C-alpha positions as CSV (number, residue, x, y, z in Angstrom):
1,M,-42.6,215.8,54.2
2,I,-39.0,214.7,55.2
3,A,-36.6,217.3,56.4
4,F,-33.5,216.1,54.5
5,K,-30.9,218.2,52.9
6,A,-28.0,216.5,50.9
7,N,-24.5,217.7,51.1
8,T,-21.2,216.7,49.4
9,A,-19.5,215.1,52.4
10,A,-20.5,211.5,51.5
11,P,-22.3,209.6,48.7
12,L,-26.0,210.3,48.6
13,Q,-27.1,206.8,49.5
14,E,-25.0,207.0,52.7
15,Q,-26.4,210.4,53.6
16,I,-30.0,209.0,53.3
17,A,-29.0,205.9,55.3
18,D,-27.6,208.2,58.1
19,H,-30.9,210.2,58.0
20,L,-33.0,207.1,58.3
21,A,-30.7,205.7,61.0
22,H,-31.2,208.9,63.1
23,R,-35.0,208.6,62.6
24,I,-34.9,205.0,63.8
25,V,-32.6,205.6,66.9
26,S,-34.6,208.7,67.9
27,G,-37.8,206.7,67.9
28,E,-39.5,208.7,65.0
29,L,-39.6,205.3,63.2
30,P,-40.7,203.0,66.1
31,D,-39.5,199.5,66.8
32,K,-41.0,196.8,64.4
33,S,-42.7,199.5,62.3
34,R,-42.9,199.0,58.5
35,L,-40.9,201.4,56.3
36,P,-42.5,202.8,53.2
37,S,-41.8,200.9,50.0
38,T,-38.6,201.6,48.0
39,V,-40.6,203.6,45.4
40,E,-42.3,205.7,48.1
41,L,-39.0,206.4,49.9
42,A,-37.5,207.4,46.5
43,R,-40.3,209.9,46.0
44,L,-40.0,211.3,49.5
45,Y,-36.2,211.7,49.2
46,H,-36.3,212.9,45.6
47,V,-33.9,210.2,44.4
48,T,-34.1,207.0,42.3
49,P,-35.2,203.6,43.7
50,V,-31.7,202.3,43.1
51,T,-30.3,204.9,45.5
52,I,-32.8,204.0,48.2
53,H,-32.0,200.3,47.7
54,K,-28.3,201.1,48.4
55,S,-29.3,203.1,51.5
56,L,-31.4,200.3,52.8
57,Q,-28.5,197.9,52.3
58,H,-26.4,200.2,54.6
59,L,-29.1,200.0,57.3
60,V,-29.3,196.2,57.0
61,Q,-25.5,196.0,57.6
62,R,-25.9,198.3,60.6
63,Q,-28.5,195.9,62.0
64,L,-31.1,198.7,62.2
65,I,-33.7,197.2,59.7
66,E,-34.6,193.8,58.4
67,R,-36.1,192.9,55.0
68,Q,-38.8,190.2,55.1
69,P,-39.7,188.6,51.7
70,R,-43.2,189.5,50.5
71,R,-43.9,191.5,53.7
72,G,-41.6,194.5,53.4
73,T,-38.9,196.3,55.4
74,F,-39.1,196.7,59.1
75,V,-37.3,198.5,61.9
76,R,-35.6,195.9,64.1
77,S,-36.7,195.6,67.6
78,R,-34.6,197.9,69.9
79,E,-33.9,194.9,72.0
80,R,-32.1,193.3,69.1
81,V,-30.2,196.5,68.2
82,N,-27.2,196.1,70.5
83,V,-24.4,197.3,68.2
84,I,-20.8,197.2,69.5
85,A,-18.0,198.8,67.4
86,L,-14.8,196.9,67.1
87,V,-12.3,199.5,65.8
88,F,-8.8,198.5,64.6
89,G,-6.2,201.3,64.7
90,K,-4.3,199.5,62.0
91,N,-5.3,196.7,59.6
92,P,-5.0,193.5,61.7
93,F,-4.1,191.5,58.6
94,R,-1.0,193.6,58.0
95,D,0.5,193.2,61.4
96,R,3.3,190.7,61.8
97,S,1.8,189.7,65.2
98,H,-1.2,187.3,64.7
99,L,-2.8,188.6,67.9
100,Y,-5.1,191.1,66.3
101,S,-6.4,188.7,63.6
102,Q,-7.0,186.2,66.3
103,L,-8.9,188.8,68.3
104,L,-11.0,189.5,65.2
105,D,-11.9,185.9,64.8
106,E,-12.8,185.5,68.5
107,F,-14.9,188.7,68.6
108,Q,-16.9,187.6,65.6
109,K,-17.5,184.1,67.0
110,Q,-18.3,185.1,70.6
111,S,-20.4,188.1,69.7
112,L,-22.7,185.8,67.8
113,E,-23.0,183.5,70.8
114,R,-24.1,186.5,72.9
115,A,-26.5,188.0,70.3
116,L,-24.3,191.1,70.1
117,N,-24.2,192.9,66.8
118,L,-20.6,193.6,66.0
119,K,-19.7,196.4,63.6
120,I,-16.1,196.4,62.5
121,Y,-14.0,199.4,61.4
122,F,-10.7,198.5,59.8
123,D,-7.5,200.5,59.5
124,F,-8.4,203.7,61.3
125,E,-4.9,205.1,60.8
126,S,-4.7,205.0,57.0
127,G,-7.6,207.2,55.9
128,S,-10.6,209.4,56.8
129,R,-13.3,207.0,55.5
130,T,-13.3,204.8,58.6
131,M,-13.2,207.9,60.9
132,F,-16.2,209.4,59.0
133,D,-18.2,206.2,59.3
134,L,-17.5,205.8,63.0
135,E,-18.3,209.4,63.7
136,Q,-21.6,209.2,61.8
137,D,-22.6,206.0,63.7
138,L,-21.8,207.6,67.0
139,T,-23.8,210.7,66.1
140,S,-26.8,208.6,65.1
141,G,-26.7,206.9,68.5
142,E,-26.4,203.5,66.9
143,L,-23.3,202.4,68.8
144,K,-23.5,201.2,72.4
145,A,-19.8,201.0,73.0
146,I,-16.4,200.9,71.2
147,I,-13.7,198.3,71.6
148,A,-10.5,200.0,70.5
149,S,-8.0,197.4,69.3
150,N,-4.4,198.0,68.2
151,R,-4.7,201.6,69.4
152,T,-2.8,204.2,67.3
153,P,-2.3,207.9,67.8
154,K,-5.1,208.8,65.4
155,L,-7.6,206.5,67.1
156,T,-6.5,207.7,70.5
157,E,-7.0,211.4,69.4
158,F,-10.5,210.5,68.0
159,L,-11.5,208.9,71.3
160,E,-10.3,211.9,73.3
161,Q,-12.3,214.2,71.1
162,H,-15.5,212.1,71.7
163,P,-15.8,211.8,75.5
164,E,-19.4,210.8,75.1
165,A,-18.3,207.5,73.6
166,A,-18.0,204.6,76.0
167,W,-14.9,202.6,75.0
168,C,-12.5,200.0,76.3
169,E,-9.5,198.1,75.0
170,P,-10.0,194.4,74.2
171,F,-7.7,193.1,76.9
172,H,-5.5,194.1,79.7
173,I,-2.4,192.1,80.6
174,D,-1.2,192.4,84.1
175,Q,2.4,193.4,83.2
176,R,3.7,193.5,86.7
177,A,2.6,189.9,87.6
178,S,3.6,188.5,84.2
179,V,7.1,190.0,84.1
180,K,7.6,189.1,87.8
181,K,6.7,185.5,87.0
182,G,9.2,185.4,84.1
183,V,12.1,187.0,86.1
184,E,11.4,184.7,89.0
185,Y,11.7,181.8,86.7
186,L,15.0,183.0,85.3
187,T,16.6,183.7,88.6
188,G,15.3,180.4,89.9
189,R,17.3,178.7,87.1
190,G,20.5,180.6,88.2
191,Y,20.6,183.6,85.8
192,R,21.9,186.7,87.3
193,N,22.4,189.2,84.5
194,I,19.0,189.6,83.0
195,A,17.7,192.0,80.4
196,V,13.9,192.6,80.1
197,V,12.6,194.0,76.8
198,S,9.3,195.9,77.3
199,M,6.1,195.4,75.4
200,M,5.6,199.2,75.4
201,P,7.5,201.2,72.8
202,E,8.5,204.8,73.4
203,E,6.6,206.0,70.3
204,L,3.2,205.3,72.0
205,P,3.4,207.6,75.1
206,Y,-0.2,207.2,76.3
207,P,-0.7,207.4,80.0
208,N,-1.9,203.8,80.4
209,F,1.1,202.6,78.3
210,R,3.5,204.5,80.5
211,E,1.9,203.0,83.5
212,D,2.2,199.5,82.0
213,F,5.9,200.2,81.4
214,R,6.3,201.1,85.1
215,C,4.5,197.9,86.0
216,E,7.0,195.9,83.9
217,Q,9.9,197.6,85.7
218,Q,8.3,197.0,89.1
219,G,7.6,193.3,88.2
220,A,11.2,192.8,87.1
221,M,12.6,194.3,90.3
222,E,10.2,192.2,92.5
223,G,11.1,189.1,90.6
224,A,14.8,189.6,91.2
225,A,14.4,190.7,94.8
226,G,16.8,188.9,97.2
227,T,18.6,187.1,94.5
228,G,21.5,189.5,93.8
229,A,20.5,189.5,90.1
230,A,21.2,192.6,88.0
231,I,18.1,193.7,86.0
232,R,17.9,196.1,83.1
233,V,14.6,197.0,81.4
234,F,14.6,198.3,77.8
235,R,12.0,199.8,75.5
236,W,13.0,198.7,72.0
237,G,9.8,199.0,69.9
238,Q,7.3,196.6,68.3
239,K,8.9,195.4,65.1
240,E,11.3,192.6,64.1
241,T,13.8,195.2,63.0
242,D,13.8,196.7,66.5
243,G,14.6,193.3,68.0
244,Y,17.3,192.7,65.4
245,E,19.1,196.1,65.4
246,K,18.9,196.8,69.2
247,G,19.5,193.1,70.0
248,K,22.8,193.3,68.0
249,L,23.9,196.3,70.1
250,L,23.0,194.6,73.4
251,L,24.7,191.3,72.5
252,A,27.9,193.1,71.2
253,G,28.3,195.2,74.4
254,E,30.7,194.5,77.2
255,N,27.9,193.7,79.6
256,R,26.1,191.0,77.6
257,P,23.2,189.5,79.6
258,D,23.1,185.8,80.3
259,A,19.3,185.8,79.9
260,I,16.7,188.0,78.1
261,L,13.0,188.2,78.8
262,V,11.4,189.6,75.6
263,N,7.9,190.8,76.4
264,H,6.9,191.0,72.7
265,D,6.8,188.1,70.3
266,V,7.5,190.0,67.1
267,V,10.5,191.7,68.7
268,C,11.7,188.3,69.8
269,R,11.8,187.1,66.2
270,G,14.2,189.9,65.3
271,L,16.3,189.2,68.4
272,L,16.7,185.5,67.4
273,M,18.1,186.6,64.1
274,A,20.7,188.8,65.8
275,I,21.6,185.9,68.2
276,L,22.1,183.5,65.2
277,E,24.1,186.1,63.2
278,Q,26.5,186.5,66.1
279,G,27.0,182.7,66.4
280,L,25.5,182.5,69.9
281,R,23.8,179.4,71.1
282,I,20.6,179.1,73.1
283,P,20.6,178.4,76.0
284,R,24.4,177.7,76.4
285,D,25.5,181.3,75.6
286,I,22.2,183.1,76.4
287,A,18.8,182.1,77.6
288,I,15.6,183.4,76.0
289,L,12.1,183.7,77.6
290,T,9.5,185.4,75.4
291,H,5.9,186.6,75.4
292,M,3.7,184.5,73.1
293,N,0.0,184.5,72.0
294,H,-1.6,181.1,72.3
295,G,-1.7,179.4,68.9
296,C,1.2,181.3,67.5
297,E,4.6,179.9,66.8
298,F,7.8,181.0,65.0
299,A,11.1,179.4,64.0
300,S,13.6,179.0,66.8
301,P,16.8,176.9,67.1
302,V,15.3,175.3,70.3
303,P,11.7,175.2,71.7
304,L,11.1,178.5,73.4
305,T,10.1,179.0,77.0
306,T,7.1,181.4,76.9
307,L,4.8,183.7,78.8
308,E,1.6,182.8,77.0
309,V,-1.7,184.6,76.8
310,D,-4.9,183.2,75.2
311,P,-6.9,185.5,72.9
312,E,-10.0,183.4,73.4
313,L,-10.0,184.0,77.1
314,M,-9.2,187.7,76.7
315,V,-12.1,188.2,74.4
316,R,-14.4,186.3,76.7
317,G,-13.4,188.5,79.6
318,C,-13.9,191.7,77.5
319,L,-17.4,190.7,76.4
320,D,-18.4,189.6,79.9
321,A,-17.4,193.0,81.2
322,L,-19.1,194.8,78.3
323,T,-22.4,192.9,78.5
324,A,-22.5,193.5,82.2
325,A,-22.0,197.2,81.8
326,L,-24.6,197.4,79.1
327,A,-27.1,195.4,81.2
328,G,-26.5,197.9,84.0
329,S,-27.0,200.8,81.7
330,S,-23.6,202.1,82.5
331,P,-21.3,201.3,79.6
332,A,-18.9,204.1,80.7
333,G,-18.0,201.8,83.7
334,I,-16.5,199.1,81.5
335,V,-13.7,197.4,83.5
336,I,-11.7,194.8,81.6
337,P,-10.3,192.0,83.9
338,S,-6.5,191.6,83.9
339,T,-4.8,188.6,82.3
340,V,-1.7,187.1,83.8
341,A,0.5,185.3,81.3
342,R,1.0,181.5,81.8
343,L,4.6,180.4,81.9
344,T,5.2,177.4,79.6
345,P,8.7,175.8,79.8
346,G,10.5,175.0,76.6
347,K,14.3,174.4,76.3
348,S,15.5,178.0,75.8
349,C,16.3,178.6,79.5
350,G,18.5,175.6,80.2
351,E,15.6,173.1,80.8
352,E,16.4,169.4,80.1
């Protein structure tokens, strides 16, 4: 007799899949054990074989069972069930920055190399289905840890409401060291009125984001120390329109900078449009140094000098830290190593 009671919160096949998943994770259905046939499960759950077939497909996708031709359906070995959730706060394919689609590609490739089972949850912000799926998988005990990418208010609230979930972000950029490196480069080339545009928008006021903004400010001041350069640090946003609209205001002001470090590639695209619209020339009238993700380029009147980070290396560092934490049975202690951007000269800061 199976203690199962259907409700109306989800399709029946998904409710049965969740029930079976709980029985597997709890050990009621042991590792490598053979499940009853589809017909027998249909009888036990009082549903049709078609419904059971769909339920089993959900469990195959969750990496909890495997179907062996002519032998039957078996619970996967617990050693092979090492499921990591990769959750995107927003759909990575709708973001003007290519970073998140690059991260997705790298996580899929590198998790296979490490025998990690990656389960992906797209677009957490847009609807309740993704939230429901993630909550069910956490409740069943299926997930070992969560990688929270492109974190949004709704995803952050969900993580705060589930303190039992071990989670980390996919990368951590050392903003202090990266911005310091950029400002030192600009002051070394003789620029003395420098604007720094933050990577951290005001509309995402999470504690770690506020700390990253303070690190940007500190790095900017340290980079200019002893040079006599005037430094201003702005929080503009994360969209092209932010770079365009706020860039126009900055460029039209009485105290126009002679150099701008834009710590966000998408914002830089908008700023470039504002510069061209006002008839300014790079670098004669204004120098530009921008954040950039390796493998991404965008149109510019001159080759841009960049502070570059590599998504492949960031994912490798994340998965190294994650697998080490899991091996030590302490996923709550996941510490992602910091990445310092690499400065790559172009011709937008007065280089020959």
